PDB file of N, CA, C, O and CB in Angstrom:
ATOM      1  N   MET A   1     -14.155 -72.881  72.637  1.00  0.00           N
ATOM      2  CA  MET A   1     -13.501 -73.988  71.442  1.00  0.00           C
ATOM      3  C   MET A   1     -13.679 -75.035  71.210  1.00  0.00           C
ATOM      4  O   MET A   1     -13.918 -75.639  72.255  1.00  0.00           O
ATOM      5  CB  MET A   1     -12.454 -74.262  71.402  1.00  0.00           C
ATOM      6  N   HIS A   2     -13.715 -75.972  69.947  1.00  0.00           N
ATOM      7  CA  HIS A   2     -13.853 -77.165  69.503  1.00  0.00           C
ATOM      8  C   HIS A   2     -13.196 -78.101  70.228  1.00  0.00           C
ATOM      9  O   HIS A   2     -12.080 -77.843  70.680  1.00  0.00           O
ATOM     10  CB  HIS A   2     -13.541 -77.225  68.327  1.00  0.00           C
ATOM     11  N   LYS A   3     -13.827 -79.373  70.445  1.00  0.00           N
ATOM     12  CA  LYS A   3     -12.691 -80.755  70.731  1.00  0.00           C
ATOM     13  C   LYS A   3     -11.890 -80.616  69.494  1.00  0.00           C
ATOM     14  O   LYS A   3     -12.403 -80.087  68.508  1.00  0.00           O
ATOM     15  CB  LYS A   3     -13.453 -82.569  70.825  1.00  0.00           C
ATOM     16  N   LEU A   4     -10.912 -80.964  69.476  1.00  0.00           N
ATOM     17  CA  LEU A   4      -9.741 -81.777  68.502  1.00  0.00           C
ATOM     18  C   LEU A   4     -10.058 -83.388  67.942  1.00  0.00           C
ATOM     19  O   LEU A   4      -9.771 -84.463  68.467  1.00  0.00           O
ATOM     20  CB  LEU A   4      -8.257 -81.931  69.501  1.00  0.00           C
ATOM     21  N   PRO A   5     -10.471 -83.210  67.195  1.00  0.00           N
ATOM     22  CA  PRO A   5     -10.234 -84.882  66.512  1.00  0.00           C
ATOM     23  C   PRO A   5      -9.360 -86.013  66.552  1.00  0.00           C
ATOM     24  O   PRO A   5      -8.585 -85.813  65.617  1.00  0.00           O
ATOM     25  CB  PRO A   5     -10.083 -84.868  65.408  1.00  0.00           C
ATOM     26  N   VAL A   6      -8.995 -87.267  67.200  1.00  0.00           N
ATOM     27  CA  VAL A   6      -8.110 -87.995  67.195  1.00  0.00           C
ATOM     28  C   VAL A   6      -8.038 -88.629  65.498  1.00  0.00           C
ATOM     29  O   VAL A   6      -8.840 -89.482  65.120  1.00  0.00           O
ATOM     30  CB  VAL A   6      -8.363 -88.941  68.405  1.00  0.00           C
ATOM     31  N   ILE A   7      -7.169 -88.172  64.770  1.00  0.00           N
ATOM     32  CA  ILE A   7      -7.124 -88.958  63.294  1.00  0.00           C
ATOM     33  C   ILE A   7      -5.796 -89.083  63.033  1.00  0.00           C
ATOM     34  O   ILE A   7      -4.857 -88.389  63.422  1.00  0.00           O
ATOM     35  CB  ILE A   7      -7.828 -88.203  61.993  1.00  0.00           C
ATOM     36  N   LYS A   8      -5.828 -90.485  62.007  1.00  0.00           N
ATOM     37  CA  LYS A   8      -3.826 -90.772  61.507  1.00  0.00           C
ATOM     38  C   LYS A   8      -3.037 -89.599  60.921  1.00  0.00           C
ATOM     39  O   LYS A   8      -3.399 -88.757  60.099  1.00  0.00           O
ATOM     40  CB  LYS A   8      -3.554 -92.023  60.039  1.00  0.00           C
ATOM     41  N   ALA A   9      -1.946 -89.746  61.510  1.00  0.00           N
ATOM     42  CA  ALA A   9      -1.101 -88.720  60.853  1.00  0.00           C
ATOM     43  C   ALA A   9      -1.243 -88.067  59.471  1.00  0.00           C
ATOM     44  O   ALA A   9      -1.371 -86.845  59.397  1.00  0.00           O
ATOM     45  CB  ALA A   9       0.031 -89.224  60.821  1.00  0.00           C
ATOM     46  N   LYS A  10      -1.223 -88.906  58.279  1.00  0.00           N
ATOM     47  CA  LYS A  10      -1.380 -89.071  56.771  1.00  0.00           C
ATOM     48  C   LYS A  10      -2.679 -88.615  56.350  1.00  0.00           C
ATOM     49  O   LYS A  10      -2.859 -87.986  55.307  1.00  0.00           O
ATOM     50  CB  LYS A  10      -1.208 -90.516  56.309  1.00  0.00           C
ATOM     51  N   ASP A  11      -3.691 -88.970  57.261  1.00  0.00           N
ATOM     52  CA  ASP A  11      -4.912 -87.689  57.192  1.00  0.00           C
ATOM     53  C   ASP A  11      -4.667 -86.400  57.159  1.00  0.00           C
ATOM     54  O   ASP A  11      -4.644 -85.630  56.199  1.00  0.00           O
ATOM     55  CB  ASP A  11      -5.765 -87.624  58.270  1.00  0.00           C
ATOM     56  N   MET A  12      -4.459 -86.195  58.447  1.00  0.00           N
ATOM     57  CA  MET A  12      -4.025 -84.879  59.051  1.00  0.00           C
ATOM     58  C   MET A  12      -2.774 -84.290  58.121  1.00  0.00           C
ATOM     59  O   MET A  12      -2.698 -83.065  58.017  1.00  0.00           O
ATOM     60  CB  MET A  12      -3.536 -85.125  60.708  1.00  0.00           C
ATOM     61  N   TYR A  13      -2.095 -84.864  57.651  1.00  0.00           N
ATOM     62  CA  TYR A  13      -1.577 -83.990  56.681  1.00  0.00           C
ATOM     63  C   TYR A  13      -1.987 -83.849  54.907  1.00  0.00           C
ATOM     64  O   TYR A  13      -1.432 -83.022  54.183  1.00  0.00           O
ATOM     65  CB  TYR A  13      -0.238 -84.337  56.838  1.00  0.00           C
ATOM     66  N   GLY A  14      -3.181 -84.939  54.358  1.00  0.00           N
ATOM     67  CA  GLY A  14      -3.671 -84.498  53.803  1.00  0.00           C
ATOM     68  C   GLY A  14      -4.910 -83.421  53.765  1.00  0.00           C
ATOM     69  O   GLY A  14      -5.328 -82.884  52.740  1.00  0.00           O
ATOM     70  N   LEU A  15      -5.444 -83.202  55.184  1.00  0.00           N
ATOM     71  CA  LEU A  15      -5.911 -81.849  55.607  1.00  0.00           C
ATOM     72  C   LEU A  15      -5.105 -80.454  55.703  1.00  0.00           C
ATOM     73  O   LEU A  15      -5.452 -79.292  55.492  1.00  0.00           O
ATOM     74  CB  LEU A  15      -6.343 -82.059  56.811  1.00  0.00           C
ATOM     75  N   LEU A  16      -4.081 -80.950  56.044  1.00  0.00           N
ATOM     76  CA  LEU A  16      -3.928 -79.238  55.588  1.00  0.00           C
ATOM     77  C   LEU A  16      -3.304 -78.724  54.257  1.00  0.00           C
ATOM     78  O   LEU A  16      -3.228 -77.556  53.874  1.00  0.00           O
ATOM     79  CB  LEU A  16      -2.986 -78.497  56.625  1.00  0.00           C
ATOM     80  N   ILE A  17      -2.749 -80.188  53.458  1.00  0.00           N
ATOM     81  CA  ILE A  17      -2.823 -79.481  51.984  1.00  0.00           C
ATOM     82  C   ILE A  17      -3.412 -79.253  51.359  1.00  0.00           C
ATOM     83  O   ILE A  17      -3.064 -78.917  50.227  1.00  0.00           O
ATOM     84  CB  ILE A  17      -2.485 -79.683  51.251  1.00  0.00           C
ATOM     85  N   GLN A  18      -5.058 -79.328  51.886  1.00  0.00           N
ATOM     86  CA  GLN A  18      -6.304 -79.467  51.126  1.00  0.00           C
ATOM     87  C   GLN A  18      -6.580 -77.980  51.785  1.00  0.00           C
ATOM     88  O   GLN A  18      -7.236 -77.231  51.061  1.00  0.00           O
ATOM     89  CB  GLN A  18      -7.467 -80.951  51.440  1.00  0.00           C
ATOM     90  N   TYR A  19      -6.143 -77.422  53.136  1.00  0.00           N
ATOM     91  CA  TYR A  19      -6.433 -76.085  53.720  1.00  0.00           C
ATOM     92  C   TYR A  19      -5.734 -75.251  52.769  1.00  0.00           C
ATOM     93  O   TYR A  19      -6.218 -74.159  52.472  1.00  0.00           O
ATOM     94  CB  TYR A  19      -5.950 -75.853  55.252  1.00  0.00           C
ATOM     95  N   GLY A  20      -4.469 -75.712  52.175  1.00  0.00           N
ATOM     96  CA  GLY A  20      -3.853 -74.340  51.703  1.00  0.00           C
ATOM     97  C   GLY A  20      -2.539 -74.614  52.101  1.00  0.00           C
ATOM     98  O   GLY A  20      -1.718 -73.848  51.598  1.00  0.00           O
ATOM     99  N   CYS A  21      -2.040 -75.561  52.928  1.00  0.00           N
ATOM    100  CA  CYS A  21      -0.367 -75.559  53.253  1.00  0.00           C
ATOM    101  C   CYS A  21       0.799 -76.260  52.318  1.00  0.00           C
ATOM    102  O   CYS A  21       0.122 -77.161  51.823  1.00  0.00           O
ATOM    103  CB  CYS A  21      -0.178 -76.311  54.629  1.00  0.00           C
ATOM    104  N   GLU A  22       1.753 -76.377  51.915  1.00  0.00           N
ATOM    105  CA  GLU A  22       2.658 -77.061  50.920  1.00  0.00           C
ATOM    106  C   GLU A  22       3.832 -77.532  51.930  1.00  0.00           C
ATOM    107  O   GLU A  22       4.321 -77.053  52.953  1.00  0.00           O
ATOM    108  CB  GLU A  22       3.213 -75.983  49.589  1.00  0.00           C
ATOM    109  N   GLU A  23       4.077 -78.829  51.071  1.00  0.00           N
ATOM    110  CA  GLU A  23       5.165 -79.544  51.199  1.00  0.00           C
ATOM    111  C   GLU A  23       6.191 -78.949  51.383  1.00  0.00           C
ATOM    112  O   GLU A  23       5.788 -77.786  51.377  1.00  0.00           O
ATOM    113  CB  GLU A  23       5.349 -80.232  50.366  1.00  0.00           C
ATOM    114  N   LYS A  24       7.394 -78.902  51.567  1.00  0.00           N
ATOM    115  CA  LYS A  24       8.265 -78.480  51.888  1.00  0.00           C
ATOM    116  C   LYS A  24       9.704 -79.601  51.192  1.00  0.00           C
ATOM    117  O   LYS A  24      10.300 -79.619  50.115  1.00  0.00           O
ATOM    118  CB  LYS A  24       7.942 -78.257  53.369  1.00  0.00           C
ATOM    119  N   THR A  25       9.772 -80.194  52.112  1.00  0.00           N
ATOM    120  CA  THR A  25      10.974 -81.423  52.150  1.00  0.00           C
ATOM    121  C   THR A  25      10.004 -82.905  53.269  1.00  0.00           C
ATOM    122  O   THR A  25       9.124 -82.962  54.128  1.00  0.00           O
ATOM    123  CB  THR A  25      12.949 -80.515  53.298  1.00  0.00           C
ATOM    124  N   VAL A  26      10.904 -83.840  52.512  1.00  0.00           N
ATOM    125  CA  VAL A  26      10.055 -84.696  53.663  1.00  0.00           C
ATOM    126  C   VAL A  26      11.201 -85.087  53.817  1.00  0.00           C
ATOM    127  O   VAL A  26      11.946 -84.576  52.980  1.00  0.00           O
ATOM    128  CB  VAL A  26       8.769 -85.816  53.469  1.00  0.00           C
ATOM    129  N   ARG A  27      11.850 -85.958  54.700  1.00  0.00           N
ATOM    130  CA  ARG A  27      13.326 -86.911  55.085  1.00  0.00           C
ATOM    131  C   ARG A  27      12.953 -88.001  56.306  1.00  0.00           C
ATOM    132  O   ARG A  27      13.019 -87.971  57.535  1.00  0.00           O
ATOM    133  CB  ARG A  27      14.801 -85.728  55.788  1.00  0.00           C
ATOM    134  N   GLY A  28      12.403 -89.264  55.009  1.00  0.00           N
ATOM    135  CA  GLY A  28      12.154 -90.155  55.936  1.00  0.00           C
ATOM    136  C   GLY A  28      10.805 -90.385  56.337  1.00  0.00           C
ATOM    137  O   GLY A  28      10.057 -90.372  55.360  1.00  0.00           O
ATOM    138  N   SER A  29      10.216 -90.594  57.431  1.00  0.00           N
ATOM    139  CA  SER A  29       8.696 -90.264  57.882  1.00  0.00           C
ATOM    140  C   SER A  29       8.346 -88.643  58.272  1.00  0.00           C
ATOM    141  O   SER A  29       7.304 -88.308  58.837  1.00  0.00           O
ATOM    142  CB  SER A  29       8.373 -91.206  59.296  1.00  0.00           C
ATOM    143  N   HIS A  30       9.317 -87.798  57.899  1.00  0.00           N
ATOM    144  CA  HIS A  30       9.139 -86.725  58.355  1.00  0.00           C
ATOM    145  C   HIS A  30       9.107 -85.731  57.134  1.00  0.00           C
ATOM    146  O   HIS A  30       9.890 -85.599  56.193  1.00  0.00           O
ATOM    147  CB  HIS A  30      10.083 -86.517  59.357  1.00  0.00           C
ATOM    148  N   HIS A  31       7.767 -84.979  57.509  1.00  0.00           N
ATOM    149  CA  HIS A  31       6.829 -84.158  56.199  1.00  0.00           C
ATOM    150  C   HIS A  31       6.896 -82.609  56.984  1.00  0.00           C
ATOM    151  O   HIS A  31       6.213 -82.219  57.930  1.00  0.00           O
ATOM    152  CB  HIS A  31       4.701 -84.907  55.910  1.00  0.00           C
ATOM    153  N   LYS A  32       8.132 -81.783  56.117  1.00  0.00           N
ATOM    154  CA  LYS A  32       7.832 -80.030  56.683  1.00  0.00           C
ATOM    155  C   LYS A  32       6.818 -79.514  55.742  1.00  0.00           C
ATOM    156  O   LYS A  32       6.779 -79.605  54.515  1.00  0.00           O
ATOM    157  CB  LYS A  32       9.342 -78.813  56.567  1.00  0.00           C
ATOM    158  N   ILE A  33       5.749 -78.779  56.836  1.00  0.00           N
ATOM    159  CA  ILE A  33       4.938 -78.239  55.819  1.00  0.00           C
ATOM    160  C   ILE A  33       4.944 -77.172  55.470  1.00  0.00           C
ATOM    161  O   ILE A  33       6.161 -77.067  55.623  1.00  0.00           O
ATOM    162  CB  ILE A  33       3.952 -78.340  55.936  1.00  0.00           C
ATOM    163  N   TYR A  34       4.657 -76.197  55.106  1.00  0.00           N
ATOM    164  CA  TYR A  34       4.431 -74.880  54.794  1.00  0.00           C
ATOM    165  C   TYR A  34       3.213 -74.196  54.567  1.00  0.00           C
ATOM    166  O   TYR A  34       2.472 -74.508  53.634  1.00  0.00           O
ATOM    167  CB  TYR A  34       5.011 -74.693  53.894  1.00  0.00           C
ATOM    168  N   ASN A  35       2.856 -72.906  55.686  1.00  0.00           N
ATOM    169  CA  ASN A  35       1.897 -72.700  55.396  1.00  0.00           C
ATOM    170  C   ASN A  35       1.679 -71.002  54.794  1.00  0.00           C
ATOM    171  O   ASN A  35       1.449 -70.026  55.508  1.00  0.00           O
ATOM    172  CB  ASN A  35       1.256 -73.200  56.480  1.00  0.00           C
ATOM    173  N   PRO A  36       1.806 -71.009  53.505  1.00  0.00           N
ATOM    174  CA  PRO A  36       1.838 -69.704  52.798  1.00  0.00           C
ATOM    175  C   PRO A  36       1.166 -68.687  53.510  1.00  0.00           C
ATOM    176  O   PRO A  36       1.753 -67.632  53.269  1.00  0.00           O
ATOM    177  CB  PRO A  36       1.259 -69.777  51.483  1.00  0.00           C
ATOM    178  N   LYS A  37       0.165 -68.495  54.311  1.00  0.00           N
ATOM    179  CA  LYS A  37      -0.545 -67.488  54.785  1.00  0.00           C
ATOM    180  C   LYS A  37       0.076 -66.805  55.755  1.00  0.00           C
ATOM    181  O   LYS A  37      -0.036 -65.590  55.923  1.00  0.00           O
ATOM    182  CB  LYS A  37      -1.664 -67.857  55.176  1.00  0.00           C
ATOM    183  N   THR A  38       0.790 -67.608  56.465  1.00  0.00           N
ATOM    184  CA  THR A  38       1.558 -67.252  57.374  1.00  0.00           C
ATOM    185  C   THR A  38       2.915 -66.764  57.460  1.00  0.00           C
ATOM    186  O   THR A  38       3.379 -65.714  57.904  1.00  0.00           O
ATOM    187  CB  THR A  38       1.501 -67.994  57.905  1.00  0.00           C
ATOM    188  N   GLY A  39       3.604 -68.110  56.757  1.00  0.00           N
ATOM    189  CA  GLY A  39       4.994 -67.556  56.276  1.00  0.00           C
ATOM    190  C   GLY A  39       5.472 -68.807  57.288  1.00  0.00           C
ATOM    191  O   GLY A  39       6.681 -68.635  57.436  1.00  0.00           O
ATOM    192  N   ARG A  40       5.118 -69.818  57.939  1.00  0.00           N
ATOM    193  CA  ARG A  40       5.448 -70.428  59.397  1.00  0.00           C
ATOM    194  C   ARG A  40       5.274 -71.663  58.947  1.00  0.00           C
ATOM    195  O   ARG A  40       4.277 -71.836  58.246  1.00  0.00           O
ATOM    196  CB  ARG A  40       4.521 -70.045  60.768  1.00  0.00           C
ATOM    197  N   THR A  41       6.261 -72.957  59.242  1.00  0.00           N
ATOM    198  CA  THR A  41       6.206 -74.361  59.032  1.00  0.00           C
ATOM    199  C   THR A  41       6.074 -75.437  60.414  1.00  0.00           C
ATOM    200  O   THR A  41       6.209 -75.095  61.589  1.00  0.00           O
ATOM    201  CB  THR A  41       7.510 -74.637  58.239  1.00  0.00           C
ATOM    202  N   SER A  42       5.786 -76.761  59.926  1.00  0.00           N
ATOM    203  CA  SER A  42       6.213 -77.727  60.735  1.00  0.00           C
ATOM    204  C   SER A  42       6.292 -78.491  60.618  1.00  0.00           C
ATOM    205  O   SER A  42       5.909 -78.761  59.480  1.00  0.00           O
ATOM    206  CB  SER A  42       5.986 -77.929  61.402  1.00  0.00           C
ATOM    207  N   VAL A  43       6.741 -79.629  61.325  1.00  0.00           N
ATOM    208  CA  VAL A  43       6.974 -81.309  60.459  1.00  0.00           C
ATOM    209  C   VAL A  43       5.975 -82.059  61.476  1.00  0.00           C
ATOM    210  O   VAL A  43       5.890 -82.065  62.704  1.00  0.00           O
ATOM    211  CB  VAL A  43       9.022 -82.224  60.498  1.00  0.00           C
ATOM    212  N   ILE A  44       5.170 -82.763  60.324  1.00  0.00           N
ATOM    213  CA  ILE A  44       4.614 -83.732  60.624  1.00  0.00           C
ATOM    214  C   ILE A  44       5.295 -85.186  60.681  1.00  0.00           C
ATOM    215  O   ILE A  44       6.245 -85.249  59.901  1.00  0.00           O
ATOM    216  CB  ILE A  44       3.708 -83.635  59.909  1.00  0.00           C
ATOM    217  N   ALA A  45       5.070 -86.325  61.370  1.00  0.00           N
ATOM    218  CA  ALA A  45       5.682 -87.630  61.183  1.00  0.00           C
ATOM    219  C   ALA A  45       4.548 -88.346  60.769  1.00  0.00           C
ATOM    220  O   ALA A  45       3.512 -88.520  61.412  1.00  0.00           O
ATOM    221  CB  ALA A  45       6.405 -88.255  62.418  1.00  0.00           C
ATOM    222  N   ILE A  46       4.757 -88.645  59.927  1.00  0.00           N
ATOM    223  CA  ILE A  46       3.915 -89.985  59.589  1.00  0.00           C
ATOM    224  C   ILE A  46       4.168 -91.533  59.633  1.00  0.00           C
ATOM    225  O   ILE A  46       4.638 -92.205  58.716  1.00  0.00           O
ATOM    226  CB  ILE A  46       3.639 -89.881  58.417  1.00  0.00           C
ATOM    227  N   HIS A  47       3.882 -91.850  60.522  1.00  0.00           N
ATOM    228  CA  HIS A  47       4.368 -93.382  60.669  1.00  0.00           C
ATOM    229  C   HIS A  47       3.122 -94.245  60.678  1.00  0.00           C
ATOM    230  O   HIS A  47       2.330 -94.105  61.610  1.00  0.00           O
ATOM    231  CB  HIS A  47       5.250 -93.677  62.106  1.00  0.00           C
ATOM    232  N   SER A  48       2.862 -95.193  59.644  1.00  0.00           N
ATOM    233  CA  SER A  48       1.750 -95.721  59.296  1.00  0.00           C
ATOM    234  C   SER A  48       0.996 -96.507  60.788  1.00  0.00           C
ATOM    235  O   SER A  48       1.327 -97.187  61.759  1.00  0.00           O
ATOM    236  CB  SER A  48       2.145 -96.716  58.014  1.00  0.00           C
ATOM    237  N   GLY A  49      -0.047 -95.959  60.256  1.00  0.00           N
ATOM    238  CA  GLY A  49      -1.209 -96.820  61.384  1.00  0.00           C
ATOM    239  C   GLY A  49      -1.376 -95.611  62.828  1.00  0.00           C
ATOM    240  O   GLY A  49      -2.342 -95.614  63.591  1.00  0.00           O
ATOM    241  N   LYS A  50      -0.157 -94.627  62.927  1.00  0.00           N
ATOM    242  CA  LYS A  50      -0.230 -94.047  64.117  1.00  0.00           C
ATOM    243  C   LYS A  50      -1.043 -93.047  64.304  1.00  0.00           C
ATOM    244  O   LYS A  50      -0.848 -92.216  63.417  1.00  0.00           O
ATOM    245  CB  LYS A  50       0.798 -93.703  64.459  1.00  0.00           C
ATOM    246  N   ASP A  51      -2.039 -92.652  65.188  1.00  0.00           N
ATOM    247  CA  ASP A  51      -2.953 -91.733  65.281  1.00  0.00           C
ATOM    248  C   ASP A  51      -2.032 -90.444  66.097  1.00  0.00           C
ATOM    249  O   ASP A  51      -1.102 -90.790  66.826  1.00  0.00           O
ATOM    250  CB  ASP A  51      -4.336 -92.393  66.073  1.00  0.00           C
ATOM    251  N   VAL A  52      -2.267 -89.360  65.971  1.00  0.00           N
ATOM    252  CA  VAL A  52      -1.721 -87.951  65.729  1.00  0.00           C
ATOM    253  C   VAL A  52      -2.499 -87.557  67.423  1.00  0.00           C
ATOM    254  O   VAL A  52      -3.716 -87.738  67.379  1.00  0.00           O
ATOM    255  CB  VAL A  52      -2.436 -86.933  63.911  1.00  0.00           C
ATOM    256  N   THR A  53      -2.058 -87.141  68.629  1.00  0.00           N
ATOM    257  CA  THR A  53      -2.438 -86.704  69.819  1.00  0.00           C
ATOM    258  C   THR A  53      -3.074 -85.278  69.515  1.00  0.00           C
ATOM    259  O   THR A  53      -3.093 -84.463  68.593  1.00  0.00           O
ATOM    260  CB  THR A  53      -1.243 -86.717  70.813  1.00  0.00           C
ATOM    261  N   ARG A  54      -3.528 -85.413  70.658  1.00  0.00           N
ATOM    262  CA  ARG A  54      -4.863 -84.051  70.190  1.00  0.00           C
ATOM    263  C   ARG A  54      -3.415 -82.882  71.128  1.00  0.00           C
ATOM    264  O   ARG A  54      -3.795 -81.770  71.493  1.00  0.00           O
ATOM    265  CB  ARG A  54      -7.467 -84.243  71.475  1.00  0.00           C
ATOM    266  N   ALA A  55      -2.377 -83.159  71.320  1.00  0.00           N
ATOM    267  CA  ALA A  55      -1.656 -82.190  72.430  1.00  0.00           C
ATOM    268  C   ALA A  55      -0.568 -81.749  71.028  1.00  0.00           C
ATOM    269  O   ALA A  55      -0.125 -80.621  70.812  1.00  0.00           O
ATOM    270  CB  ALA A  55      -0.759 -83.171  74.247  1.00  0.00           C
ATOM    271  N   VAL A  56      -0.292 -83.127  70.115  1.00  0.00           N
ATOM    272  CA  VAL A  56       0.318 -82.840  68.978  1.00  0.00           C
ATOM    273  C   VAL A  56      -0.074 -82.056  68.191  1.00  0.00           C
ATOM    274  O   VAL A  56       0.486 -81.022  67.825  1.00  0.00           O
ATOM    275  CB  VAL A  56       0.488 -83.639  68.413  1.00  0.00           C
ATOM    276  N   PHE A  57      -1.756 -82.778  67.638  1.00  0.00           N
ATOM    277  CA  PHE A  57      -2.830 -82.027  66.753  1.00  0.00           C
ATOM    278  C   PHE A  57      -2.423 -80.583  67.004  1.00  0.00           C
ATOM    279  O   PHE A  57      -1.892 -80.033  66.039  1.00  0.00           O
ATOM    280  CB  PHE A  57      -4.515 -82.329  67.196  1.00  0.00           C
ATOM    281  N   ALA A  58      -2.580 -79.794  68.215  1.00  0.00           N
ATOM    282  CA  ALA A  58      -2.637 -78.640  68.692  1.00  0.00           C
ATOM    283  C   ALA A  58      -1.277 -77.718  68.492  1.00  0.00           C
ATOM    284  O   ALA A  58      -1.134 -76.580  68.044  1.00  0.00           O
ATOM    285  CB  ALA A  58      -3.013 -78.854  70.016  1.00  0.00           C
ATOM    286  N   ALA A  59      -0.307 -78.722  69.030  1.00  0.00           N
ATOM    287  CA  ALA A  59       0.735 -78.247  68.387  1.00  0.00           C
ATOM    288  C   ALA A  59       1.092 -77.784  67.268  1.00  0.00           C
ATOM    289  O   ALA A  59       1.556 -76.650  67.150  1.00  0.00           O
ATOM    290  CB  ALA A  59       1.270 -78.773  68.444  1.00  0.00           C
ATOM    291  N   ILE A  60       0.931 -78.570  66.328  1.00  0.00           N
ATOM    292  CA  ILE A  60       1.451 -78.314  64.804  1.00  0.00           C
ATOM    293  C   ILE A  60       0.607 -76.886  64.446  1.00  0.00           C
ATOM    294  O   ILE A  60       1.107 -75.778  64.250  1.00  0.00           O
ATOM    295  CB  ILE A  60       0.987 -79.798  63.572  1.00  0.00           C
ATOM    296  N   LEU A  61      -0.907 -77.277  64.423  1.00  0.00           N
ATOM    297  CA  LEU A  61      -2.064 -76.086  64.239  1.00  0.00           C
ATOM    298  C   LEU A  61      -0.888 -74.751  64.564  1.00  0.00           C
ATOM    299  O   LEU A  61      -0.415 -73.953  63.756  1.00  0.00           O
ATOM    300  CB  LEU A  61      -3.726 -76.224  65.675  1.00  0.00           C
ATOM    301  N   ALA A  62      -0.666 -74.862  65.932  1.00  0.00           N
ATOM    302  CA  ALA A  62      -0.029 -73.439  66.431  1.00  0.00           C
ATOM    303  C   ALA A  62       1.013 -72.940  65.663  1.00  0.00           C
ATOM    304  O   ALA A  62       1.259 -71.792  65.291  1.00  0.00           O
ATOM    305  CB  ALA A  62       0.552 -73.488  67.808  1.00  0.00           C
ATOM    306  N   GLN A  63       1.761 -74.323  65.432  1.00  0.00           N
ATOM    307  CA  GLN A  63       3.275 -73.391  65.044  1.00  0.00           C
ATOM    308  C   GLN A  63       2.830 -73.113  63.341  1.00  0.00           C
ATOM    309  O   GLN A  63       3.370 -72.125  62.843  1.00  0.00           O
ATOM    310  CB  GLN A  63       5.238 -74.616  65.257  1.00  0.00           C
ATOM    311  N   LEU A  64       2.040 -73.789  62.581  1.00  0.00           N
ATOM    312  CA  LEU A  64       1.578 -73.056  61.244  1.00  0.00           C
ATOM    313  C   LEU A  64       0.904 -71.913  61.383  1.00  0.00           C
ATOM    314  O   LEU A  64       0.797 -71.256  60.348  1.00  0.00           O
ATOM    315  CB  LEU A  64       0.732 -73.819  60.430  1.00  0.00           C
ATOM    316  N   GLY A  65       0.316 -71.388  62.551  1.00  0.00           N
ATOM    317  CA  GLY A  65      -0.322 -70.628  62.649  1.00  0.00           C
ATOM    318  C   GLY A  65      -1.928 -70.312  62.170  1.00  0.00           C
ATOM    319  O   GLY A  65      -2.459 -69.335  61.641  1.00  0.00           O
ATOM    320  N   ILE A  66      -2.459 -71.717  62.655  1.00  0.00           N
ATOM    321  CA  ILE A  66      -3.758 -72.062  62.040  1.00  0.00           C
ATOM    322  C   ILE A  66      -4.519 -71.710  63.495  1.00  0.00           C
ATOM    323  O   ILE A  66      -3.879 -71.683  64.546  1.00  0.00           O
ATOM    324  CB  ILE A  66      -3.918 -73.822  61.324  1.00  0.00           C
ATOM    325  N   ASP A  67      -5.698 -71.492  63.443  1.00  0.00           N
ATOM    326  CA  ASP A  67      -6.360 -71.372  64.523  1.00  0.00           C
ATOM    327  C   ASP A  67      -7.550 -72.519  64.636  1.00  0.00           C
ATOM    328  O   ASP A  67      -8.483 -72.552  63.834  1.00  0.00           O
ATOM    329  CB  ASP A  67      -6.822 -69.979  64.551  1.00  0.00           C
ATOM    330  N   ILE A  68      -7.416 -73.365  65.626  1.00  0.00           N
ATOM    331  CA  ILE A  68      -8.049 -74.444  65.836  1.00  0.00           C
ATOM    332  C   ILE A  68      -9.100 -73.836  65.512  1.00  0.00           C
ATOM    333  O   ILE A  68      -9.121 -73.584  64.308  1.00  0.00           O
ATOM    334  CB  ILE A  68      -7.968 -75.138  67.015  1.00  0.00           C
ATOM    335  N   ASP A  69     -10.084 -73.452  66.136  1.00  0.00           N
ATOM    336  CA  ASP A  69     -11.606 -73.405  65.515  1.00  0.00           C
ATOM    337  C   ASP A  69     -11.726 -73.643  64.135  1.00  0.00           C
ATOM    338  O   ASP A  69     -12.270 -74.649  63.681  1.00  0.00           O
ATOM    339  CB  ASP A  69     -12.282 -72.068  65.694  1.00  0.00           C
ATOM    340  N   ASP A  70     -11.210 -72.706  63.425  1.00  0.00           N
ATOM    341  CA  ASP A  70     -11.582 -72.286  62.072  1.00  0.00           C
ATOM    342  C   ASP A  70     -10.888 -74.072  61.418  1.00  0.00           C
ATOM    343  O   ASP A  70     -11.542 -74.644  60.546  1.00  0.00           O
ATOM    344  CB  ASP A  70     -10.601 -70.392  61.440  1.00  0.00           C
ATOM    345  N   PHE A  71      -9.668 -74.690  61.932  1.00  0.00           N
ATOM    346  CA  PHE A  71      -9.347 -75.656  61.338  1.00  0.00           C
ATOM    347  C   PHE A  71     -10.631 -76.533  61.259  1.00  0.00           C
ATOM    348  O   PHE A  71     -11.199 -76.958  60.253  1.00  0.00           O
ATOM    349  CB  PHE A  71      -8.212 -76.189  61.931  1.00  0.00           C
ATOM    350  N   VAL A  72     -10.947 -76.696  62.575  1.00  0.00           N
ATOM    351  CA  VAL A  72     -11.704 -78.023  62.598  1.00  0.00           C
ATOM    352  C   VAL A  72     -13.606 -77.755  62.072  1.00  0.00           C
ATOM    353  O   VAL A  72     -14.565 -78.495  61.851  1.00  0.00           O
ATOM    354  CB  VAL A  72     -11.509 -78.665  64.485  1.00  0.00           C
ATOM    355  N   ARG A  73     -13.357 -76.343  62.070  1.00  0.00           N
ATOM    356  CA  ARG A  73     -14.787 -76.206  61.058  1.00  0.00           C
ATOM    357  C   ARG A  73     -14.651 -76.740  59.877  1.00  0.00           C
ATOM    358  O   ARG A  73     -15.456 -77.548  59.414  1.00  0.00           O
ATOM    359  CB  ARG A  73     -15.265 -74.774  60.686  1.00  0.00           C
ATOM    360  N   PHE A  74     -13.342 -76.227  59.132  1.00  0.00           N
ATOM    361  CA  PHE A  74     -12.870 -76.938  58.175  1.00  0.00           C
ATOM    362  C   PHE A  74     -12.924 -78.369  57.494  1.00  0.00           C
ATOM    363  O   PHE A  74     -13.259 -78.763  56.377  1.00  0.00           O
ATOM    364  CB  PHE A  74     -12.058 -76.786  58.414  1.00  0.00           C
ATOM    365  N   ILE A  75     -12.471 -78.953  58.599  1.00  0.00           N
ATOM    366  CA  ILE A  75     -11.954 -80.572  58.643  1.00  0.00           C
ATOM    367  C   ILE A  75     -13.971 -81.183  58.255  1.00  0.00           C
ATOM    368  O   ILE A  75     -14.183 -82.213  57.615  1.00  0.00           O
ATOM    369  CB  ILE A  75     -10.952 -81.227  60.966  1.00  0.00           C
ATOM    370  N   LYS A  76     -14.956 -80.427  58.719  1.00  0.00           N
ATOM    371  CA  LYS A  76     -16.299 -80.621  59.588  1.00  0.00           C
ATOM    372  C   LYS A  76     -17.537 -81.104  58.210  1.00  0.00           C
ATOM    373  O   LYS A  76     -18.712 -81.341  58.491  1.00  0.00           O
ATOM    374  CB  LYS A  76     -16.793 -78.766  60.588  1.00  0.00           C
TER     375      LYS A  76
END
């Protein structure tokens, strides 16, 4: 298993969009992301300058049905 990087929430959001996920709704700083491959959704809170912890990073990927190792290989 790869070690998850610590990145900004805005950067993670952008990477998920590049990966093939779609934005469904935005309510304030909370962006609902949809993965069309799995039909699953998750919410990312984008607060300026804040990092996503590794635990939250893993939870978002799990909610979207994305394999952690696959996603880490994608972002490298």
